[in-house]
C-alpha positions in Angstrom: 0.0 0.0 0.0 1.2 3.5 -0.8 0.9 5.6 2.3 1.6 9.1 1.0 2.9 11.0 -2.1 4.7 14.3 -2.5 6.0 16.3 -5.5 7.7 19.6 -6.0 7.9 21.4 -9.3 5.9 18.7 -11.1 3.6 20.2 -13.7 1.2 22.6 -12.0 2.4 21.5 -8.5 4.9 23.9 -7.0 4.8 21.8 -3.8 1.9 19.3 -3.1 3.0 18.9 0.5 2.7 15.4 1.9 -0.6 13.9 0.6 -1.7 11.1 2.9 -3.3 8.1 1.1 -5.8 5.7 2.6 -7.2 2.4 1.3 -9.9 4.4 -0.5 -8.6 7.8 -1.6 -10.6 10.2 -3.8 -9.4 13.2 -5.7 -12.0 15.8 -6.7 -11.7 19.2 -8.3 -12.3 21.4 -11.3 -10.8 20.7 -14.7 -7.0 21.3 -14.9 -6.8 21.6 -11.1 -3.9 19.1 -11.0 -5.7 16.1 -9.6 -4.7 13.8 -12.5 -1.1 14.9 -12.1 -1.1 13.5 -8.6 -1.7 10.0 -10.1 0.6 10.7 -13.1 3.5 11.0 -10.7 3.0 7.4 -9.6 2.6 6.2 -13.2 5.8 8.0 -14.1 7.7 6.1 -11.5 5.9 2.8 -12.5 6.9 3.1 -16.1 10.5 4.0 -15.1 10.6 0.9 -12.9 9.3 -1.3 -15.6 12.1 -0.1 -18.0 14.7 -0.6 -15.2 17.3 1.1 -17.3 20.3 2.1 -15.2 21.4 4.5 -17.9 18.1 6.4 -17.9 17.5 8.7 -15.1 13.7 8.7 -15.5 11.4 7.7 -18.3 8.9 10.5 -19.2 7.1 8.1 -21.6 6.2 7.4 -25.2 3.0 6.9 -27.2 2.4 3.5 -25.7 3.3 4.4 -22.1 1.0 4.9 -19.1 1.7 8.6 -19.4 3.6 10.5 -22.1 4.8 13.7 -20.4 7.2 14.8 -23.1 10.5 16.0 -21.6 11.9 17.7 -18.5 10.9 21.2 -19.7 7.3 20.1 -20.2 7.2 18.4 -16.8 9.0 21.0 -14.6 6.7 23.6 -13.0 6.5 26.8 -15.0 9.0 25.3 -17.6 11.7 26.6 -15.3 14.5 24.1 -16.1 16.7 25.7 -13.4 14.6 24.1 -10.7 14.9 20.5 -9.5 12.1 18.0 -9.9 11.4 16.3 -6.6 9.2 13.2 -6.2 8.5 11.0 -3.2 6.2 8.5 -1.6 5.9 6.2 1.3 4.7 2.6 1.3 4.1 -0.4 3.6 4.0 -4.1 2.7 1.6 -6.7 3.7 4.5 -8.9 4.8 7.9 -7.5 5.9 10.9 -8.0 3.6 14.4 -8.4 4.8 17.4 -6.4 3.7 20.9 -7.8 4.2 23.4 -5.2 5.5 27.1 -5.9 5.3 28.7 -4.5 8.5 32.2 -4.2 7.2 33.4 -3.5 3.6 34.3 -6.7 1.6 33.0 -8.9 4.4 29.8 -10.4 3.1 29.6 -13.2 5.7 29.7 -10.6 8.5 26.2 -9.2 7.8 22.8 -8.8 9.4 19.2 -9.1 8.2 17.0 -6.0 8.8 13.2 -6.1 8.6 11.7 -3.7 6.1 7.9 -3.4 6.6 7.9 -0.5 4.2 10.0 2.6 3.2 9.8 6.2 2.4 11.5 7.2 -0.9 12.4 10.6 -2.4 14.5 11.6 -5.4 15.5 15.0 -6.8 16.4 15.4 -10.5 17.9 18.4 -12.2 18.8 19.3 -15.8 22.3 20.5 -16.5 23.5 21.4 -19.9 20.6 19.4 -21.4 21.4 16.3 -19.4 19.4 14.9 -16.5 21.3 14.4 -13.3 20.3 12.9 -9.9 20.7 15.5 -7.2 20.1 13.0 -4.5 17.7 10.2 -3.4 17.1 8.3 -0.3 15.3 5.3 1.2 14.1 5.6 4.8 12.9 2.7 6.9 12.0 2.2 10.5 15.4 0.7 11.1 17.8 3.0 9.1 18.1 5.7 6.5 20.1 5.4 3.2 20.9 8.8 1.7 22.8 9.1 -1.6 24.3 12.3 -2.9 25.9 11.6 -6.3 27.3 15.0 -7.0 29.2 14.9 -3.7 30.1 11.2 -4.3 28.7 10.4 -0.9 26.5 7.7 0.6 25.3 7.7 4.1 23.8 4.8 6.1 22.3 6.7 9.0 25.2 9.0 10.0 27.9 6.7 8.6 29.4 7.5 5.3 29.7 4.1 3.5 31.0 4.9 0.0 30.7 6.8 -3.3 27.7 6.9 -5.6 29.3 7.9 -8.9 28.1 4.7 -10.6 24.4 5.5 -9.9 22.4 6.9 -12.8 18.8 5.7 -12.3 16.6 7.9 -10.1 15.6 5.1 -7.7 19.0 3.4 -7.4 19.5 0.7 -10.0 23.2 0.0 -9.6 25.6 -1.0 -12.4 25.6 -4.6 -13.3 27.7 -7.1 -11.5 28.3 -9.4 -14.4 31.5 -11.0 -12.9 30.5 -10.9 -9.3 33.1 -8.3 -8.4 30.7 -6.0 -6.5 28.8 -8.7 -4.6 30.6 -7.9 -1.3 30.4 -4.1 -1.8 28.2 -2.6 0.9 26.6 0.1 -1.3 26.0 -2.2 -4.3 24.5 -4.8 -2.1 22.1 -2.5 -0.3 21.0 -0.6 -3.5 20.4 -3.8 -5.3 17.9 -4.9 -2.7 16.2 -1.6 -2.4 15.8 -1.0 -6.1 14.3 -4.5 -6.3 11.8 -3.6 -3.6 11.0 -0.4 -5.5 10.3 -2.4 -8.7 8.3 -5.0 -6.8 6.1 -2.3 -5.3 5.1 -1.0 -8.7 4.3 -4.4 -10.1 1.3 -4.3 -7.7 0.2 -0.9 -9.0 -2.4 -1.2 -11.8 -3.9 1.6 -13.9 -7.1 2.1 -15.8 -7.4 5.3 -17.7 -10.4 7.5 -18.5 -10.5 6.5 -22.2 -11.3 2.9 -22.8 -11.4 0.7 -26.0 -14.6 0.5 -28.0 -16.5 -2.8 -27.7 -16.1 -5.4 -30.4 -18.4 -8.0 -31.8 -15.8 -10.7 -31.7 -12.7 -11.2 -29.5 -9.7 -13.4 -30.3 -7.9 -15.2 -27.4 -4.7 -17.1 -27.9 -4.7 -18.6 -24.5 -2.6 -15.9 -22.9 -2.7 -14.9 -19.3 -2.2 -11.1 -19.1 -1.0 -9.5 -15.9 -3.6 -6.8 -16.1 -6.5 -5.6 -18.3 -4.4 -2.8 -19.8 -4.7 0.9 -19.3 -7.6 1.1 -21.8 -9.2 -2.2 -20.9 -7.9 -3.8 -24.1 -7.2 -7.1 -22.4 -10.5 -7.3 -20.6 -11.9 -10.4 -22.3 -8.5 -12.1 -22.3 -8.2 -11.8 -18.6 -11.7 -13.0 -18.0 -11.1 -16.1 -20.1 -7.8 -16.6 -18.3 -9.5 -16.3 -14.9 -12.1 -18.8 -16.1 -9.4 -21.4 -17.1 -7.5 -20.9 -13.9 -10.8 -21.0 -11.9 -9.8 -17.8 -10.3 -12.1 -16.8 -7.4 -12.6 -13.7 -5.2 -13.6 -13.5 -1.5 -17.2 -12.3 -0.9 -19.0 -12.5 2.5 -16.8 -15.3 3.8 -16.9 -17.4 0.6 -14.9 -17.7 -2.6 -16.9 -17.0 -5.7 -15.8 -16.9 -9.4 -14.9 -13.5 -10.8 -17.6 -13.7 -13.5 -20.2 -14.4 -10.9 -19.4 -11.2 -9.0 -19.3 -9.2 -12.2 -22.7 -10.5 -13.3 -24.1 -9.8 -9.8 -23.0 -6.2 -10.0 -24.4 -5.7 -13.5 -27.8 -6.9 -12.3 -27.6 -4.8 -9.1 -26.8 -1.7 -11.1 -29.5 -2.6 -13.6 -27.0 -2.4 -16.5 -27.6 -6.0 -17.6 -29.6 -9.0 -16.5 -27.1 -11.5 -17.8 -23.5 -11.5 -19.1 -21.7 -14.3 -20.8 -18.6 -14.9 -22.9 -19.0 -17.8 -25.4 -17.1 -19.3 -28.3 -18.2 -18.5 -31.8 -18.4 -21.1 -34.5 -15.0 -20.3 -36.0 -12.8 -23.2 -37.1 -9.9 -22.6 -34.7 -12.2 -22.2 -31.7 -10.3 -19.1 -30.4 -12.9 -16.5 -31.3 -15.4 -15.4 -28.6 -18.3 -13.0 -28.3 -19.8 -11.3 -25.3 -23.6 -11.7 -25.1 -25.6 -9.4 -22.8 -29.2 -9.5 -21.9 -30.7 -6.2 -20.7 -33.8 -7.7 -19.0 -35.2 -11.2 -18.6 -37.4 -10.9 -21.6 -35.0 -9.0 -23.9 -32.9 -10.8 -26.6 -29.2 -11.5 -26.0 -27.1 -9.1 -28.0 -23.3 -8.5 -28.4 -21.5 -6.0 -26.2 -21.2 -3.7 -29.3 -25.0 -3.4 -29.5 -25.4 -2.3 -25.8 -25.2 1.2 -24.6 -21.9 2.9 -24.4 -22.0 3.3 -20.6 -21.9 -0.5 -20.1 -19.0 -1.0 -22.4 -17.0 1.8 -20.7 -17.9 0.6 -17.2 -17.3 -3.1 -17.6 -13.4 -2.7 -17.6 -13.8 -1.0 -14.2 -15.6 -4.1 -12.8 -13.1 -6.5 -14.3 -10.2 -4.4 -13.1 -11.5 -4.5 -9.5 -11.8 -8.3 -9.4 -8.9 -9.4 -11.6 -6.1 -7.4 -10.0 -4.4 -9.5 -7.3 -5.5 -9.0 -3.7 -3.5 -6.3 -2.0 -2.9 -4.4 -5.2 -3.1 -0.6 -5.6 -5.6 0.4 -8.3 -5.5 3.8 -10.0 -8.8 4.7 -11.6 -9.4 7.8 -13.6 -13.0 8.8 -14.1 -14.5 5.3 -13.4 -18.0 6.7 -13.6 -17.8 8.3 -17.0 -20.9 7.8 -19.2 -22.8 6.3 -16.2 -26.3 7.3 -15.0 -26.2 9.2 -11.6 -27.8 6.1 -9.9 -24.9 3.9 -11.1 -22.3 6.5 -10.1 -23.7 6.2 -6.6 -23.5 2.4 -6.7 -19.9 2.7 -7.9 -19.0 3.8 -4.3 -20.5 0.5 -3.0 -18.3 -1.4 -5.5 -15.2 0.3 -4.4 -16.0 -0.2 -0.7 -16.5 -3.9 -1.3 -13.2 -4.5 -3.1 -11.3 -2.4 -0.5 -12.8 -4.4 2.4 -13.2 -7.9 0.8 -10.1 -7.9 -1.5 -7.8 -5.7 0.5 -7.3 -3.4 -2.5 -6.1 0.2 -2.3 -8.2 2.4 -4.6 -6.9 5.8 -5.8 -9.8 7.4 -7.8 -10.0 10.7 -9.6 -13.6 11.8 -10.3 -16.0 14.6 -10.8 -19.0 12.7 -9.5 -20.9 14.2 -6.6 -23.1 11.1 -6.5 -20.1 8.9 -5.8 -19.0 11.2 -2.9 -22.6 11.4 -1.5 -22.9 7.6 -1.4 -19.5 7.3 0.3 -20.6 9.8 3.0 -23.8 7.7 3.5 -21.8 4.5 3.8 -19.5 6.0 6.4 -22.5 7.1 8.4 -23.9 3.5 8.1 -20.6 2.1 9.2 -20.0 0.2 6.0 -16.5 1.7 5.9 -14.7 3.6 8.6 -13.7 7.2 8.1 -10.0 6.4 8.8 -10.1 4.0 5.7 -10.8 7.0 3.4 -9.0 10.1 2.4 -10.8 12.6 0.2 -9.2 15.7 -1.4 -10.3 18.8 -3.3 -7.8 20.3 -5.8 -7.9 23.8 -7.2 -5.6 25.8 -9.5 -4.9 29.3 -8.5 -3.1 31.3 -11.2 -1.3 28.3 -12.5 -0.4 26.7 -9.2 -2.2 23.7 -7.9 -3.3 23.4 -4.3 -4.9 20.6 -2.4 -7.2 20.5 0.6 -8.2 17.4 2.5 -11.9 17.2 3.2 -12.5 16.9 6.9 -15.1 14.1 7.4 -16.5 13.0 10.7 -17.7 9.5 11.7 -21.3 10.5 10.5 -20.1 11.3 7.0 -20.4 15.1 7.5 -17.8 17.2 5.7 -17.0 20.2 7.8 -14.9 22.2 5.3 -17.0 21.8 2.2 -15.2 24.0 -0.5 -17.1 26.8 -2.1 -18.8 25.7 -5.3 -17.4 22.2 -4.9 -19.7 20.8 -7.6 -20.6 24.1 -9.2 -23.2 26.5 -7.9 -26.3 24.4 -7.5 -27.9 26.6 -4.9 -27.1 29.7 -7.0 -28.8 28.0 -10.0 -31.9 27.2 -8.0 -32.1 30.7 -6.6 -31.7 32.2 -10.1 -34.4 29.8 -11.5 -36.9 30.7 -8.7 -36.2 34.4 -9.3 -36.8 34.0 -13.0 -40.0 32.0 -12.4 -41.4 34.8 -10.1 -40.5 37.4 -12.6 -42.3 35.6 -15.4 -45.3 34.9 -13.2 -45.5 38.6 -12.2 -45.4 39.6 -15.9 -48.1 37.1 -16.8 -50.3 38.4 -14.0 -49.7 42.0 -14.9 
């Protein structure tokens, strides 16, 4: 689980401050307020970890990346390339990992194992003469701190200086290779290798679904693959469902284990989006083509997903994402309620609460939906989820600088610091409408 994030000079954020994350975290705000950038920072680090290129400081992305942020000038706040880019987060693991610490240089047998239940990470990157350079980065645990300052060729383990860092190029500490085993007993290399592995492991458990999803098809081809995720646009949705069917993958629900398709079908019925949902083989010769048949009501014909309303096709990847991702994962959802009726947007809050509590997922959601928020407030009052399991934020942009405010919610679901015009000016519109009605009535009576 990711416990907090912080960024300085990242896009519209001069300094976000430490943003605490909960099992269910929601970011709300106006357009271009910076709420998506909070999530993009994590995706930027995820795609850098997946590349794991020690010669690349950070990977800003390409057309097929989670995010394509351009270059340093586009990312740095105010395009001021003289400023450093600072990124950081905290995390905790379900099970503690162990880091082996060599106590004396070149003395590998003389080492100790240290428990690492999680860590805080931060890195600072600066551009000099067109090249990206690491200013410093650090890993902090409950047992010790590891601080690396490359430009001073210094590495500190707590207060002890343990070596130089000139060979470090990647922003999270991927060390140079040890092809011939010459560095295995080096204290710095050994520690960094373990921490960079933990960094990469963390982001394998972060899964993303973007706001733009693939259009539904009449037929789907499955080669028997087992994708790790549904893809950032939901393009692997049918493949992962077929994979889960073959593997008989189940999910916990009310003390029992049920098949994923069963929970998805139950939610579609509950939300009145579909009465039945089924994936079946078509009559093709190789037997690898499938179609999704959906029945809107008990008496309606079964049609393909492509013939259903756009809302269902856009929401189905959200459902699959919530049940296919491994338990304990962190899910990033952008606009999960897009194209949905307000009633279903409300029920989306119930879905998120279920998978947070039943599947131990962490959900980071960016949304404009007041219906989702209102239902979440109600469920807190009804004790379906405790207030300390949630963190809700409102983002705004003031003259090009993003600011964030945590919504103060009590145990009854009341928000005590409701931002002005949070979801527009509903009361103002009602007042103006009443005033216009009275004016028209007066004119008609006159």
